Backbone bond lengths (Angstrom), bond angles and torsions (degrees), N, CA, C in turn:
res aa  C-N    CA-C-N  psi(-1)  N-CA   C-N-CA  omega(-1)  CA-C   N-CA-C  phi
1 X - - - 1.615 - - 1.582 104.99 -
2 X 1.283 111.71 141.42 1.406 126.85 -177.12 1.521 108.88 -99.70
3 X 1.369 115.88 117.89 1.480 118.01 175.80 1.513 109.48 -107.06
4 X 1.386 119.52 132.81 1.483 120.67 -178.83 1.559 105.91 -72.01
5 X 1.332 114.34 161.82 1.454 119.47 171.53 1.568 111.38 -66.18
6 X 1.305 114.85 155.57 1.498 123.75 174.61 1.571 107.09 -66.34
7 X 1.343 116.23 133.26 1.388 115.67 178.59 1.573 111.95 -71.55
8 X 1.362 114.53 145.91 1.484 116.70 179.46 1.515 107.75 -132.37
9 X 1.275 113.85 167.29 1.492 119.75 -178.27 1.518 104.94 -59.60
10 X 1.393 113.75 139.38 1.409 122.43 -179.21 1.436 114.43 96.06
11 X 1.415 119.31 -18.37 1.445 119.08 178.26 1.575 111.31 -68.82
12 X 1.356 113.58 158.92 1.476 123.80 -177.50 1.428 108.84 -96.44
13 X 1.347 116.13 127.55 1.489 122.51 175.88 1.455 104.19 -117.26
14 X 1.406 116.10 132.51 1.420 125.87 178.30 1.481 108.76 -95.44
15 X 1.382 116.73 138.08 1.442 124.50 -179.08 1.528 105.51 -116.31
16 X 1.392 111.78 127.98 1.558 116.21 178.52 1.472 105.60 -142.04
17 X 1.349 116.06 154.44 1.479 122.16 173.50 1.567 107.16 -113.28
18 X 1.226 116.69 63.16 1.566 120.08 -173.91 1.584 106.51 -75.81
19 X 1.327 121.43 -29.33 1.408 123.44 -173.91 1.496 116.07 -97.32
20 X 1.359 116.18 -0.46 1.507 118.46 -179.40 1.451 110.66 167.01
21 X 1.354 116.55 -176.25 1.440 127.10 178.45 1.515 109.99 -88.54
22 X 1.325 118.78 142.61 1.479 121.39 165.16 1.532 103.82 -142.06
23 X 1.308 113.13 133.87 1.511 120.36 176.49 1.538 111.35 -55.78
24 X 1.272 115.48 148.83 1.473 122.90 -172.72 1.523 107.61 -68.89
25 X 1.298 121.48 -28.22 1.454 125.19 174.79 1.465 115.63 -63.61
26 X 1.274 119.93 -37.88 1.523 123.02 172.14 1.588 108.94 -73.64
27 X 1.251 119.03 -36.16 1.487 122.02 177.05 1.447 108.06 -60.24
28 X 1.327 115.67 -46.34 1.580 121.30 -175.84 1.539 109.45 -60.47
29 X 1.358 113.96 -42.17 1.498 115.81 179.83 1.549 111.69 -62.80
30 X 1.287 115.84 -34.54 1.459 118.20 179.13 1.497 112.36 -69.86
31 X 1.406 114.24 -44.83 1.443 119.67 177.01 1.527 112.00 -58.63
32 X 1.333 116.41 -41.68 1.434 119.29 -178.13 1.539 111.69 -69.33
33 X 1.329 119.82 -33.28 1.404 124.82 178.23 1.534 106.92 -69.89
34 X 1.347 118.53 -47.12 1.441 116.83 -177.76 1.526 113.52 -67.73
35 X 1.267 117.97 -30.50 1.468 120.75 178.60 1.536 109.38 -75.71
36 X 1.373 117.14 -30.47 1.439 120.23 172.41 1.483 113.20 -63.13
37 X 1.320 113.88 -35.10 1.529 120.48 174.12 1.450 117.28 -77.95
38 X 1.354 116.71 -1.88 1.448 121.45 168.48 1.626 110.68 100.77
39 X 1.192 114.93 16.45 1.508 117.61 178.55 1.546 110.32 -100.98
40 X 1.350 113.53 156.91 1.393 118.18 175.68 1.566 103.34 -98.36
41 X 1.324 119.94 150.64 1.512 124.02 -178.44 1.457 114.94 -127.43
42 X 1.264 116.78 130.15 1.457 124.97 175.96 1.476 109.90 -108.44
43 X 1.367 120.57 106.65 1.400 121.97 -174.61 1.611 106.40 -100.50
44 X 1.325 113.06 125.84 1.470 118.76 -173.01 1.565 110.50 -78.63
45 X 1.401 117.71 154.01 1.478 122.49 -172.33 1.466 115.08 -57.39
46 X 1.322 121.95 -30.35 1.474 117.52 179.94 1.502 113.71 -82.57
47 X 1.229 120.35 -10.20 1.481 122.11 177.62 1.494 110.73 -60.81
48 X 1.388 115.79 122.32 1.454 122.33 -179.89 1.610 108.75 94.19
49 X 1.258 115.42 -13.13 1.457 113.89 177.63 1.632 107.13 -82.14
50 X 1.324 118.53 167.04 1.419 124.75 171.10 1.453 116.25 -133.07
51 X 1.309 119.67 130.96 1.463 128.91 174.34 1.464 106.54 -138.50
52 X 1.342 115.48 101.26 1.524 124.28 -167.34 1.490 110.94 53.51
53 X 1.360 114.79 -111.50 1.478 121.13 -179.28 1.558 112.87 -98.40
54 X 1.300 113.92 5.38 1.508 121.75 -173.70 1.463 114.57 -117.35
55 X 1.251 120.94 175.33 1.421 125.10 177.53 1.599 110.48 -90.97
56 X 1.292 117.80 -5.26 1.455 119.43 -179.59 1.460 107.40 179.46
57 X 1.303 117.84 179.88 1.422 121.16 175.03 1.508 111.47 -66.80
58 X 1.330 117.26 169.27 1.492 117.94 174.20 1.470 118.02 -49.91
59 X 1.427 110.08 -48.52 1.458 119.33 -175.49 1.501 107.86 -64.36
60 X 1.383 120.27 -44.28 1.436 122.57 -177.97 1.476 113.14 -62.80
61 X 1.301 117.10 -41.74 1.506 121.60 -178.70 1.535 106.82 -68.96
62 X 1.306 116.81 -43.18 1.500 121.10 176.63 1.485 112.65 -58.28
63 X 1.248 117.13 -46.99 1.462 121.29 174.42 1.571 112.88 -55.13
64 X 1.295 114.00 -50.77 1.452 117.57 -176.64 1.550 108.86 -60.81
65 X 1.248 119.07 -37.53 1.458 122.08 -179.28 1.491 111.98 -74.54
66 X 1.429 119.55 -36.45 1.408 121.60 177.38 1.542 110.68 -73.03
67 X 1.323 120.24 -27.64 1.372 122.86 -179.17 1.552 106.43 -69.40
68 X 1.253 119.64 -39.43 1.476 126.82 -175.37 1.581 101.74 -72.63
69 X 1.319 122.31 -42.39 1.487 121.11 -178.13 1.462 110.53 -68.19
70 X 1.348 121.52 -32.05 1.383 123.33 -178.70 1.623 115.83 -83.63
71 X 1.316 111.81 -12.59 1.480 116.24 179.68 1.536 109.87 -85.77
72 X 1.340 113.51 111.83 1.422 116.07 -175.94 1.489 116.70 -73.20
73 X 1.361 118.87 -9.95 1.464 121.58 173.06 1.554 114.82 -75.80
74 X 1.372 112.27 -21.67 1.436 118.20 -175.51 1.573 109.42 -77.57
75 X 1.259 116.67 121.98 1.526 120.20 -176.82 1.436 114.29 -97.79
76 X 1.381 118.74 -17.22 1.474 124.87 175.56 1.376 111.71 -153.97
77 X 1.377 115.99 154.35 1.485 117.83 179.59 1.483 106.80 -128.94
78 X 1.387 119.18 128.38 1.420 126.58 179.00 1.534 108.52 -108.91
79 X 1.320 112.18 126.61 1.508 121.16 177.02 1.506 107.01 -98.89
80 X 1.303 114.58 169.61 1.468 120.92 -179.77 1.476 113.73 -57.43
81 X 1.332 117.95 -37.84 1.483 121.39 177.21 1.540 115.44 -62.92
82 X 1.400 112.18 -26.93 1.510 117.71 -173.02 1.491 110.08 -97.49
83 X 1.366 120.99 3.24 1.464 123.71 -176.93 1.426 110.89 -106.58
84 X 1.303 124.57 70.48 1.409 129.02 175.91 1.456 119.93 -104.97
85 X 1.329 113.83 51.06 1.452 123.18 -173.35 1.582 109.25 -80.59
């Protein structure tokens, strides 16, 4: 089993809304809180957008998530369902 490193101040956290739509106001509160805790935050382009019940087309949301997975600087990924601050 592989366990990721513990997050520490200065680490980069990616934010994506792959599983649904979330208003930009709620996203901003999450970003501000994470930055207050000492993290850097990378917000993907579809966050805050709305396409039916989602933040973008299937392809756009997939591309956002894949870009975060491919970015070796990103230490954690938060999706809409995990951002309940």
